[in-house]
C-alpha positions in Angstrom: -35.2 -51.5 29.0 -34.3 -55.2 28.3 -33.2 -55.6 31.9 -36.6 -54.2 33.1 -38.5 -56.6 30.9 -36.4 -59.5 32.3 -37.2 -58.4 35.8 -40.9 -58.3 35.0 -40.8 -61.8 33.6 -38.8 -63.1 36.7 -41.1 -61.5 39.2 -44.2 -62.7 37.4 -42.9 -66.3 37.4 -42.1 -66.0 41.1 -45.7 -64.8 41.8 -47.1 -67.7 39.9 -44.9 -70.2 41.8 -46.0 -68.8 45.1 -49.7 -68.9 44.2 -49.2 -72.6 43.2 -47.6 -73.2 46.6 -50.6 -71.7 48.3 -52.9 -74.1 46.4 -50.8 -77.1 47.5 -50.8 -76.1 51.2 -54.5 -75.5 51.1 -55.1 -78.9 49.7 -53.5 -80.5 52.8 -56.3 -79.2 55.0 -57.6 -82.7 55.8 -54.5 -83.6 57.8 -54.0 -83.5 61.5 -54.8 -80.3 63.4 -51.2 -79.3 64.0 -50.4 -79.7 60.3 -53.5 -77.8 59.4 -52.4 -74.9 61.7 -49.0 -74.9 60.1 -50.5 -75.0 56.7 -52.8 -72.0 57.4 -49.9 -70.0 58.8 -47.8 -70.9 55.8 -50.7 -70.0 53.5 -50.9 -66.5 55.0 -47.2 -66.0 54.7 -47.3 -67.1 51.1 -50.2 -64.7 50.4 -48.3 -61.8 51.9 -45.2 -62.6 49.8 -47.3 -63.1 46.7 -48.9 -59.7 47.2 -45.5 -58.1 47.7 -44.3 -59.8 44.5 -47.3 -58.7 42.6 -46.7 -55.1 43.7 -43.1 -55.3 42.6 -44.2 -56.7 39.3 -46.6 -53.9 38.7 -44.0 -51.3 39.7 -41.5 -52.8 37.3 -44.1 -52.9 34.5 -45.0 -49.2 35.2 -41.3 -48.4 35.1 -40.9 -50.2 31.8 -44.0 -48.5 30.3 -42.7 -45.1 31.4 -39.3 -45.8 29.9 -40.9 -47.0 26.7 -43.2 -44.0 26.5 -40.2 -41.7 27.1 -38.4 -43.4 24.2 -41.3 -42.9 21.8 -42.0 -39.3 22.7 -38.4 -37.9 22.7 -38.1 -35.6 19.7 -35.3 -36.3 17.3 -35.0 -32.6 16.5 -35.0 -29.6 18.8 -38.0 -27.6 17.9 -37.3 -26.9 14.3 -39.7 -24.9 12.2 -39.8 -25.3 8.4 -41.7 -23.2 5.8 -42.5 -25.1 2.6 -44.3 -23.6 -0.4 -46.4 -26.0 -2.3 -49.1 -26.2 -5.0 -52.4 -27.1 -3.4 -53.1 -30.5 -4.9 -51.5 -32.9 -4.2 -48.4 -31.3 -2.8 -49.9 -29.3 0.1 -52.2 -32.2 0.9 -49.3 -34.6 1.1 -47.3 -32.2 3.4 -50.3 -31.9 5.7 -50.4 -35.7 6.0 -46.8 -35.5 7.1 -47.3 -32.8 9.7 -48.2 -35.0 12.7 -45.4 -37.4 12.0 -42.8 -34.6 11.8 -44.3 -32.9 14.8 -43.5 -36.0 16.9 -39.9 -35.7 15.8 -39.7 -32.1 16.8 -40.3 -30.5 13.4 -43.1 -27.9 12.9 -44.1 -27.8 9.3 -45.7 -24.6 8.0 -47.3 -25.3 4.6 -47.7 -22.3 2.4 -50.1 -22.8 -0.5 -49.0 -21.2 -3.8 -51.0 -21.6 -7.0 -48.6 -20.5 -9.7 -45.4 -22.2 -10.9 -43.0 -19.2 -10.4 -43.4 -17.9 -6.9 -42.4 -21.1 -5.1 -38.9 -20.9 -6.6 -38.5 -17.1 -6.3 -39.6 -17.2 -2.7 -37.2 -20.1 -2.0 -34.3 -18.3 -3.7 -34.8 -15.1 -1.6 -35.1 -17.0 1.7 -38.8 -16.6 2.3 -39.2 -20.4 2.2 -37.0 -23.2 3.5 -38.1 -25.5 0.7 -40.7 -26.0 -2.0 -42.7 -28.9 -3.3 -44.4 -28.6 -6.7 -42.0 -29.3 -9.6 -40.0 -31.9 -11.4 -36.2 -31.8 -12.1 -36.4 -30.6 -15.8 -38.5 -27.7 -14.8 -36.1 -26.9 -11.9 -33.1 -27.1 -14.2 -34.7 -24.7 -16.7 -35.7 -22.3 -13.9 -32.1 -22.3 -12.6 -30.7 -21.7 -16.0 -33.1 -18.8 -16.8 -32.8 -17.1 -13.4 -29.2 -17.8 -12.3 -30.4 -19.6 -9.1 -28.9 -22.6 -7.4 -31.8 -24.6 -6.2 -31.4 -28.4 -5.9 -33.6 -31.4 -5.4 -33.2 -33.5 -2.3 -35.5 -36.3 -3.2 -38.4 -37.5 -5.4 -41.8 -38.4 -4.0 -44.3 -39.1 -6.8 -45.2 -38.8 -10.4 -48.3 -37.1 -11.9 -49.3 -38.5 -15.3 -50.2 -35.9 -17.9 -53.6 -36.4 -19.5 -55.2 -35.3 -22.7 -58.8 -34.1 -21.9 -61.8 -33.4 -24.0 -63.0 -29.9 -24.5 -65.3 -29.1 -27.4 -64.4 -32.4 -29.0 -64.2 -35.8 -27.4 -63.0 -38.2 -30.2 -59.3 -38.4 -30.9 -59.8 -40.9 -33.6 -61.9 -38.4 -35.6 -59.9 -35.3 -34.7 -60.9 -32.4 -37.0 -58.5 -30.5 -39.2 -57.3 -27.4 -37.4 -58.4 -28.6 -34.0 -57.1 -26.4 -31.2 -55.1 -28.2 -28.5 -54.0 -26.4 -25.3 -50.6 -27.3 -23.8 -48.6 -25.9 -20.9 -46.6 -22.8 -21.9 -43.4 -23.5 -20.0 -40.6 -25.3 -21.9 -40.4 -28.6 -20.1 -44.1 -29.2 -19.7 -44.8 -28.2 -23.3 -42.2 -30.8 -24.4 -44.0 -33.4 -22.3 -47.3 -32.5 -23.9 -45.9 -32.8 -27.4 -44.5 -36.2 -26.5 -48.0 -37.3 -25.5 -49.4 -36.0 -28.8 -46.8 -38.0 -30.6 -47.6 -41.0 -28.5 -51.2 -40.7 -29.7 -50.2 -40.4 -33.4 -51.5 -36.8 -33.7 -48.0 -35.3 -34.6 -44.5 -36.6 -35.3 -41.5 -35.0 -33.8 -37.9 -34.8 -35.0 -36.0 -38.0 -34.3 -34.3 -37.7 -30.9 -36.6 -35.0 -29.6 -37.5 -35.7 -26.0 -37.9 -33.5 -23.0 -36.5 -30.5 -24.9 -39.0 -30.8 -27.8 -40.7 -27.6 -29.0 -43.3 -26.9 -31.7 -40.3 -26.3 -34.0 -39.6 -30.1 -33.7 -42.9 -31.0 -35.2 -42.2 -32.6 -38.6 -45.6 -34.1 -39.3 -48.9 -32.6 -38.5 -51.5 -34.3 -40.7 -54.5 -32.7 -39.1 -52.9 -29.2 -38.9 -53.7 -29.1 -35.2 -53.2 -25.7 -33.6 -51.0 -25.9 -30.6 -52.1 -23.2 -28.2 -49.7 -22.4 -25.3 -51.5 -21.5 -22.1 -50.3 -21.2 -18.4 -50.7 -24.6 -16.9 -52.9 -23.4 -14.1 -55.3 -21.9 -16.7 -55.8 -25.0 -18.8 -58.8 -26.5 -17.0 -60.8 -23.3 -17.2 -59.8 -22.9 -20.8 -61.2 -26.3 -21.8 -64.6 -25.0 -23.0 -62.7 -22.9 -25.6 -60.4 -25.7 -26.8 -61.0 -28.9 -28.7 -58.6 -30.7 -26.3 -56.0 -29.8 -23.6 -53.1 -31.6 -22.1 -53.0 -30.9 -18.4 -50.6 -31.5 -15.6 -51.9 -34.0 -13.1 -52.0 -31.6 -10.1 -54.0 -28.9 -12.1 -56.3 -31.6 -13.4 -57.1 -32.7 -9.9 -57.7 -29.2 -8.7 -60.0 -28.6 -11.6 -62.1 -31.7 -10.7 -60.8 -33.8 -13.6 -59.9 -37.5 -13.2 -57.1 -39.3 -15.0 -59.4 -42.2 -15.7 -61.6 -39.9 -17.8 -58.7 -38.6 -19.9 -58.8 -39.5 -23.6 -55.0 -40.4 -23.4 -52.4 -40.6 -20.6 -48.7 -40.7 -20.7 -47.3 -44.2 -20.9 -46.1 -45.6 -17.6 -42.9 -46.8 -19.3 -42.3 -43.7 -21.4 -39.6 -41.1 -21.0 -42.0 -38.8 -19.1 -42.7 -41.3 -16.3 -39.0 -41.8 -15.8 -38.1 -38.1 -16.0 -40.9 -36.0 -14.4 -41.0 -37.2 -10.9 -41.9 -34.5 -8.4 -39.2 -33.4 -6.0 -38.6 -31.5 -2.8 -36.3 -28.5 -3.6 -34.0 -26.4 -1.3 -31.2 -23.9 -1.7 -27.9 -25.7 -2.4 -26.5 -24.8 0.9 -29.3 -26.6 2.7 -29.1 -29.9 0.7 -27.7 -31.8 3.7 -30.0 -30.2 6.3 -31.2 -33.1 8.5 -34.6 -31.7 9.1 -35.3 -31.1 5.4 -34.0 -34.6 4.6 -36.5 -36.0 7.2 -39.4 -34.3 5.4 -38.4 -36.2 2.3 -38.1 -39.4 4.2 -41.6 -39.1 5.6 -43.1 -38.1 2.2 -41.5 -41.3 0.8 -42.8 -43.5 3.7 -45.3 -46.3 3.3 -47.9 -44.3 5.2 -47.8 -41.5 2.6 -47.7 -43.9 -0.3 -50.8 -45.6 1.0 -52.5 -42.2 1.4 -51.6 -41.4 -2.3 -52.9 -44.7 -3.6 -56.2 -44.4 -1.6 -56.9 -40.8 -2.4 -55.9 -39.9 -6.0 -57.3 -42.7 -8.1 -54.2 -43.0 -10.3 -53.7 -39.2 -10.8 -50.7 -39.4 -8.4 -48.3 -42.3 -8.5 -45.8 -42.9 -5.6 -42.1 -43.2 -6.4 -41.0 -46.7 -5.6 
């Protein structure tokens, strides 16, 4: 390719020099008749050579363009198809943004939308999926422990801040005694919700309680709030029956809620932001699969980060 470019430059320079020669010879037209005849003949010869040079230049440029196009269109992978299960928002949406990029590399991505938080892992474990994209590592670790599976993360992509949203009540400063607060009913996300309630001064947890916290770790509850455990995908529709609810970022988005409207959001420098990054998950034997690794690379690319920042209004935060 470099050699072709050099040839193009050389031929172009030659053409320019020949055209200049034509101008010089033509300028001598006021001399004697013999010289004029010789100049005209020379001019015609130069024109012919210049035309030939121009044709050669164009041919070289065409060859260079063809070579360059061939380099850009050659797939890295040999017609690989991957099935990835994902929650609708934002995971499936992010995967669809990656589809054309991966297609150019020879990877066909089949995005399987799954609404619940169990099926993506069970389907991956039984081989129905090649990967899934919906969870963070603490949830994955808990699932593996409870189900005897060996699923592993191959890369983090983004973080979805938990928000505390208004239901029947909308003032945390004047929270009523006995207020009912909905939280996700799985272990890791419930701990995350409890940490947010502690952050806002509504409860106090046992010293050292972090991502493993449960309601048993509540040591102070001055308003006697009632912690109601609800499936995370049901929390948005349950809001009218609750005073408040703490909702996963993806389910809040699907339900039409905006993080900027939440009464409280997880601190960006808190344990949750550092711990609950969303990951692409595969079976352990596939952790070094090059095509699956490429999916993560594309999801972490600047193009996808820009899409996240321009689309989700702070409800999804790219991993830096």
